[in-house]
KOLGU-244799 format. One line per 4 residues: number of its first residue (from 1); for each residue x negated, y, z negated of N, C-alpha, C, O. Coordinates in pm, 1 decimal, padded with zeros to 6 digits. Atoms other than C-alpha are relative to their C-alpha. Layout:
// residues N
NUM = X/Y/Z/X/Y/Z/X/Y/Z/X/Y/Z | ...
This chain:
// residues 98
1 = -00039.7/00137.4/-00011.2/-04264.3/01602.5/00790.8/00024.0/-00060.1/-00137.8/00116.0/-00140.0/-00155.3 | -00014.8/00049.8/00135.5/-04305.3/01529.2/00422.0/00133.6/00045.5/-00060.0/00198.6/-00031.6/-00130.6 | -00125.8/-00050.7/00055.0/-04004.6/01748.6/00333.9/00120.5/-00070.9/00060.0/00221.8/-00086.4/-00008.3 | -00109.8/00075.0/-00061.3/-03781.7/01559.3/00579.8/00020.1/-00134.9/-00067.0/00133.8/-00178.9/-00083.7
5 = -00008.7/00128.8/00067.7/-03859.4/01230.4/00407.1/00065.8/00017.2/-00135.9/00149.3/-00064.2/-00175.2 | -00059.6/-00024.5/00130.9/-03771.0/01377.7/00068.1/00149.3/00029.2/00014.4/00228.7/-00017.7/-00067.2 | -00142.5/-00028.4/-00021.1/-03439.5/01511.0/00204.5/00076.9/-00127.9/00030.1/00187.9/-00147.1/-00019.6 | -00066.9/00125.8/-00032.1/-03353.7/01170.9/00346.9/00015.4/-00086.0/-00124.2/00118.8/-00150.3/-00142.1
9 = -00008.5/00078.8/00123.5/-03429.7/01003.8/00014.1/00110.6/00051.9/-00090.1/00186.9/-00026.4/-00146.8 | -00105.8/-00055.5/00083.9/-03204.2/01244.1/-00173.4/00136.5/-00035.8/00056.2/00226.5/-00076.1/-00017.5 | -00126.1/00035.8/-00062.4/-02927.2/01187.1/00074.1/00025.2/-00149.2/-00013.8/00137.8/-00192.3/-00038.5 | -00012.8/00144.9/00012.6/-02994.1/00815.2/00063.7/00043.0/-00042.7/-00139.1/00128.3/-00130.3/-00153.1
13 = -00038.5/00034.4/00137.0/-02970.4/00798.7/-00316.0/00141.9/00044.6/-00029.9/00218.4/-00026.3/-00095.3 | -00139.2/-00045.9/00020.0/-02655.3/01007.7/-00317.2/00097.3/-00096.7/00067.0/00201.1/-00132.3/00011.2 | -00083.8/00096.3/-00070.6/-02510.1/00774.0/-00060.7/00007.8/-00132.9/-00072.2/00113.6/-00195.5/-00078.8 | 00004.2/00124.6/00075.2/-02620.4/00473.9/-00262.4/00094.3/00005.1/-00120.0/00175.0/-00085.6/-00140.2
17 = -00083.5/-00011.0/00119.6/-02453.3/00596.8/-00581.5/00146.6/00020.8/00035.0/00235.3/-00024.3/-00037.5 | -00138.8/-00014.8/-00044.1/-02142.5/00700.2/-00392.1/00057.5/-00137.3/00036.9/00173.3/-00166.7/00007.5 | -00044.0/00135.6/-00033.7/-02122.3/00344.7/-00257.6/00024.5/-00084.6/-00123.3/00122.2/-00159.1/-00129.4 | -00017.9/00074.3/00125.5/-02167.7/00196.8/-00604.3/00128.1/00044.5/-00069.9/00205.3/-00038.6/-00117.5
21 = -00121.0/-00051.9/00063.8/-01896.3/00423.6/-00744.1/00124.5/-00048.2/00072.7/00225.6/-00079.5/00009.8 | -00114.6/00045.1/-00077.9/-01664.3/00324.4/-00461.8/00031.1/-00147.1/-00026.8/00147.6/-00186.0/-00035.2 | -00019.5/00142.5/00025.2/-01718.2/-00046.3/-00527.1/00067.6/-00023.1/-00135.0/00156.8/-00107.3/-00145.6 | -00050.3/00023.6/00134.3/-01641.5/-00019.8/-00898.7/00123.3/00081.8/-00035.7/00182.6/00059.7/-00141.3
25 = -00120.3/-00077.1/00029.5/-01358.4/00231.9/-00879.7/00121.7/-00075.5/00048.2/00114.2/-00153.3/00143.3 | -00125.6/00063.0/-00036.8/-00998.3/00116.9/-00861.0/00083.8/00098.8/00077.7/00090.3/00216.8/00043.1 | -00091.1/-00087.0/-00073.7/-00759.9/00255.3/-00606.0/00129.8/00012.1/-00078.9/00151.0/-00061.8/-00175.0 | -00127.6/-00019.0/00069.6/-00416.6/00377.9/-00715.1/00085.9/-00125.4/00007.4/00158.8/-00155.1/-00087.3
29 = -00078.6/00121.6/-00013.0/-00258.9/00056.2/-00583.9/-00041.6/-00104.1/-00101.7/00042.3/-00180.0/-00150.2 | 00046.9/00099.3/00094.3/-00475.4/-00152.4/-00813.0/00025.3/00042.8/-00144.1/00035.2/-00042.6/-00232.3 | -00019.1/-00046.7/00136.6/-00420.5/00064.9/-01119.2/00144.1/-00014.6/-00045.3/00169.4/-00051.5/-00159.9 | -00139.5/00003.9/00038.3/-00042.8/00074.8/-01115.1/00078.1/-00085.0/00098.7/00052.4/-00080.1/00219.0
33 = -00083.3/00075.8/-00091.8/00214.1/-00164.2/-00974.9/00091.4/00093.6/00078.8/00112.8/00208.2/00039.4 | -00090.4/-00076.6/-00085.0/00447.9/-00042.1/-00703.0/00127.7/00031.3/-00077.9/00203.4/-00060.2/-00110.0 | -00117.8/-00032.3/00081.5/00719.3/00150.5/-00894.0/00131.2/-00031.1/00071.6/00228.9/-00068.5/00006.7 | -00122.3/00032.8/-00073.1/00977.0/00101.3/-00616.8/00029.9/-00149.2/-00008.0/00145.3/-00188.9/-00023.8
37 = -00018.6/00144.2/00009.1/00923.1/-00273.5/-00623.1/00050.4/-00039.1/-00138.6/00138.9/-00123.9/-00150.9 | -00046.3/00031.2/00136.2/00964.4/-00283.1/-01001.2/00145.2/00042.4/-00020.2/00223.3/-00031.4/-00080.3 | -00138.9/-00045.2/00012.4/01285.1/-00077.9/-00984.5/00094.1/-00092.7/00075.5/00200.2/-00128.9/00024.6 | -00083.3/00091.3/-00078.3/01424.0/-00300.4/-00709.2/00011.4/-00136.5/-00067.0/00117.3/-00199.2/-00063.9
41 = -00001.4/00127.9/00069.0/01328.1/-00610.1/-00905.3/00093.1/00004.5/-00121.0/00169.4/-00089.3/-00144.1 | -00089.5/-00013.9/00115.7/01504.8/-00484.8/-01217.9/00146.2/00006.7/00043.4/00232.9/-00053.8/-00019.6 | -00137.0/-00011.0/-00049.4/01814.8/-00393.7/-01017.8/00048.6/-00135.2/00051.9/00162.7/-00173.6/00026.4 | -00038.7/00131.6/-00050.2/01817.2/-00732.7/-00843.5/00025.7/-00097.3/-00114.8/00115.1/-00181.5/-00106.4
45 = -00020.3/00084.6/00117.8/01786.0/-00903.2/-01181.5/00137.3/00028.0/-00062.1/00211.2/-00064.6/-00095.8 | -00132.1/-00036.6/00054.7/02087.9/-00711.5/-01312.8/00113.2/-00047.4/00090.9/00215.1/-00096.6/00042.6 | -00102.6/00043.9/-00094.6/02286.3/-00788.0/-00995.9/00022.4/-00150.3/-00008.9/00136.2/-00197.1/-00005.1 | -00013.4/00144.4/00008.4/02213.0/-01158.2/-01025.1/00070.1/-00040.6/-00129.8/00155.1/-00129.6/-00129.1
49 = -00067.6/00028.4/00127.5/02315.2/-01162.2/-01393.7/00149.3/00031.4/00010.7/00233.5/-00045.3/-00035.9 | -00139.8/-00037.6/-00018.3/02635.8/-00979.1/-01302.3/00071.7/-00103.0/00087.5/00185.3/-00140.0/00057.6 | -00060.7/00098.6/-00089.3/02704.9/-01227.1/-01019.2/00031.0/-00129.6/-00075.2/00135.0/-00191.5/-00052.7 | -00024.7/00119.9/00080.3/02670.7/-01517.0/-01263.2/00120.2/00019.6/-00091.6/00204.8/-00068.9/-00103.9
53 = -00114.6/-00029.8/00087.0/02912.6/-01351.3/-01506.0/00130.2/00003.8/00079.6/00232.7/-00049.3/00036.7 | -00117.1/-00010.6/-00087.3/03153.6/-01273.6/-01223.2/00048.4/-00138.9/00039.8/00168.4/-00166.3/00036.5 | -00035.4/00135.9/-00039.1/03145.2/-01635.6/-01106.8/00070.2/-00073.5/-00114.1/00165.4/-00148.1/-00091.0 | -00059.7/00068.3/00115.3/03228.9/-01756.8/-01457.7/00135.4/00055.9/-00040.2/00207.3/-00006.9/-00117.9
57 = -00125.7/-00063.5/00040.3/03526.1/-01519.7/-01486.5/00113.4/-00014.1/00100.4/00229.4/00003.6/00063.1 | -00105.9/00002.4/-00101.6/03716.7/-01567.1/-01159.7/00074.3/-00132.5/-00001.3/00017.6/-00237.1/-00032.7 | -00085.2/00118.8/-00003.6/04007.6/-01811.9/-01121.7/00060.5/-00023.5/00137.3/00086.2/-00137.8/00175.2 | -00061.7/00009.4/-00131.9/04152.2/-01739.8/-00779.3/-00095.4/-00068.6/00098.4/-00213.4/-00033.7/00103.9
61 = 00088.6/00071.0/-00093.3/04017.9/-01976.7/-00509.5/-00072.4/00092.6/00099.5/-00188.4/00068.6/00132.7 | 00065.3/-00093.9/-00091.8/03946.9/-01687.0/-00271.6/-00112.6/00075.7/-00070.0/-00218.2/00099.1/-00011.2 | 00103.5/-00071.0/00075.2/03753.2/-01502.8/-00540.4/-00115.5/-00092.2/-00036.7/-00230.1/-00048.4/-00046.2 | 00107.4/00095.8/00029.5/03560.8/-01818.3/-00627.0/-00094.5/-00009.7/00119.9/-00216.5/-00011.2/00103.6
65 = 00084.3/00002.2/-00120.0/03439.5/-01836.7/-00266.6/-00086.5/00124.9/00008.5/-00205.4/00118.2/00039.7 | 00075.5/-00126.4/-00002.0/03339.2/-01472.4/-00284.2/-00109.5/-00001.1/-00105.9/-00222.0/00041.2/-00079.5 | 00096.9/00002.8/00109.8/03165.4/-01524.5/-00619.8/-00118.0/-00091.5/00032.9/-00232.2/-00059.8/-00000.2 | 00107.4/00092.0/-00038.5/02967.0/-01820.4/-00483.9/-00091.7/00067.8/00101.7/-00214.1/00061.8/00090.0
69 = 00079.0/-00069.8/-00101.8/02856.4/-01618.9/-00181.4/-00083.0/00112.0/-00063.2/-00201.7/00126.5/-00034.0 | 00066.9/-00112.6/00064.5/02770.8/-01315.0/-00396.5/-00115.4/-00047.9/-00088.6/-00223.3/00011.2/-00088.2 | 00104.5/00052.1/00087.7/02574.4/-01522.0/-00648.0/-00117.9/-00051.8/00082.5/-00233.4/-00029.5/00046.1 | 00107.3/00049.3/-00086.2/02377.1/-01691.3/-00369.6/-00079.9/00112.7/00062.7/-00202.5/00105.5/00071.1
73 = 00069.0/-00113.7/-00062.6/02298.0/-01359.9/-00200.1/-00087.2/00074.4/-00100.5/-00199.9/00112.2/-00068.5 | 00079.2/-00071.8/00100.3/02182.1/-01192.4/-00521.2/-00119.1/-00083.8/-00046.7/-00225.6/-00029.8/-00076.7 | 00111.5/00085.9/00038.5/01969.9/-01493.5/-00612.5/-00110.6/00004.5/00105.1/-00228.6/00011.6/00070.8 | 00100.0/-00006.7/-00108.0/01796.5/-01486.4/-00272.3/-00077.0/00131.6/-00005.3/-00199.2/00133.6/00009.2
77 = 00065.0/-00131.5/00007.4/01726.9/-01113.9/-00305.7/-00097.1/00004.0/-00117.5/-00209.7/00052.2/-00105.0 | 00082.4/-00000.9/00120.8/01592.0/-01159.8/-00657.1/-00126.3/-00084.9/00017.3/-00235.4/-00041.3/-00019.5 | 00117.2/00085.9/-00018.6/01362.2/-01450.3/-00566.0/-00095.2/00057.8/00103.5/-00216.6/00041.6/00091.5 | 00085.7/-00066.1/-00098.5/01234.5/-01259.2/-00262.6/-00083.9/00108.8/-00066.7/-00204.4/00117.2/-00043.0
81 = 00072.4/-00107.1/00067.8/01141.0/-00960.0/-00480.5/-00099.9/-00054.9/-00101.7/-00206.7/00003.4/-00120.6 | 00096.1/00065.1/00089.5/00978.0/-01190.6/-00737.0/-00123.8/-00043.6/00077.5/-00236.4/-00026.1/00030.9 | 00111.4/00044.3/-00083.9/00763.9/-01334.6/-00458.8/-00086.4/00119.2/00041.1/-00209.2/00111.6/00037.3 | 00074.7/-00120.5/-00038.6/00667.5/-00984.8/-00339.8/-00083.0/00051.6/-00117.5/-00199.4/00087.9/-00100.5
85 = 00070.8/-00048.7/00119.1/00573.4/-00881.4/-00694.7/-00118.3/-00090.3/-00032.8/-00225.7/-00041.7/-00068.3 | 00107.6/00095.5/00026.8/00366.5/-01197.2/-00742.6/-00114.9/00021.8/00098.1/-00231.3/00015.7/00058.5 | 00103.1/-00023.1/-00101.0/00179.0/-01127.0/-00417.3/-00077.9/00128.9/-00025.7/-00195.1/00139.3/00010.8 | 00067.5/-00125.6/00033.3/00098.7/-00774.4/-00539.1/-00072.6/-00007.3/-00133.9/-00135.9/00089.7/-00175.7
89 = 00071.2/00017.8/00126.0/-00036.2/-00913.3/-00865.6/00071.0/00058.6/-00120.2/00007.7/00085.2/-00222.4 | -00079.4/-00055.5/00110.7/00243.4/-00778.9/-01086.1/00039.6/-00113.4/-00093.7/00081.0/-00220.0/-00048.2 | -00041.2/00099.5/00099.3/00311.9/-00969.7/-01409.1/00152.3/-00010.5/00003.0/00221.8/00088.0/-00022.0 | -00143.9/00018.9/-00015.5/00660.0/-01117.0/-01360.2/00061.9/-00085.0/-00110.4/00176.8/-00127.8/-00098.8
93 = -00050.4/00086.2/00107.5/00697.6/-01312.5/-01684.2/00129.7/00053.8/-00061.0/00217.3/-00025.0/-00096.7 | -00120.2/-00057.9/00058.6/00961.5/-01070.6/-01816.2/00121.1/-00003.6/00090.0/00231.3/00029.7/00046.4 | -00109.0/-00000.5/-00096.1/01173.6/-01113.6/-01504.7/00052.9/-00138.5/00033.0/00141.2/-00152.4/00117.6 | -00042.4/00136.8/-00031.9/01217.3/-01489.1/-01503.9/00136.5/-00028.4/-00061.9/00159.7/-00000.1/-00179.5
97 = -00131.3/00040.5/00048.0/01574.1/-01613.7/-01534.0/00013.3/-00151.2/00012.2/-00050.9/-00214.4/00096.1 | -00020.0/00144.1/-00005.4/01689.4/-01963.6/-01599.3/00132.4/-00040.7/00053.7/00161.1/-00160.1/00063.2
């Protein structure tokens, strides 16, 4: 009976330390930001910049309508991805456009 108590204590301490290690360890999601989200955010940023340039270069009324639509769509995509990154705790200071 005495040996059973000692075995339980050893198992209990191992379990205790395993729990402590689990609490203080970081999962992969917490260590690194989502690489797909960062790539999509960078691409959306480039698309929005391109849409702004495109809008400033077109003269034809039909192309102006297209440029307005394209700029609005790329801006929505970009702001959506910024929101997603913010919710995941990713630093987005380098991605802000004015």
